[in-house]
C-alpha positions, 0 to 999 in steps of 0.5 A: 499500500502507498499513501497518497495525500493521506489515503492509502492506495494499493499499488497498481500491481496488487489491484491487477493481481486481484482483478483476474478471477482465475477460480483460485481460493481467495486470500485474506488480502484479496478479500480485503481489497475487494471489500474496499473496491466495493465500499468505494463503488457502493458510495459513488453509485449511491450519489448517482441514484439520488440524482437519478431517482430522488431528482429525476435526472434520467434524460438529457432535456436541452440542446447545448453542452452549457445548459446540461453542464448547468443542470448537472452541476445544480443537481450535484449541489442539491445531492451534496445537500440531500446526502447531508441533510441529517447533519445539517439539521442537527 
């Protein structure tokens, strides 16, 4: 593991070695890496679920990159507020 800006990061060789599923019995280290990847993936997918389901952004509605970018930035800001609502209310 390498520390990068205060975050523990696995070396590329370590991640590539565990991405290959060759049917062998998983070791404790590979399970730890898979668990870490799954937790990061779950946090990211949760944000997109909020944007799509709670805020209704499933299709692009406007012509032009600027209009769509403005809408996405607004939705991302609203998602941050939605996910932090409990901390903000207390």
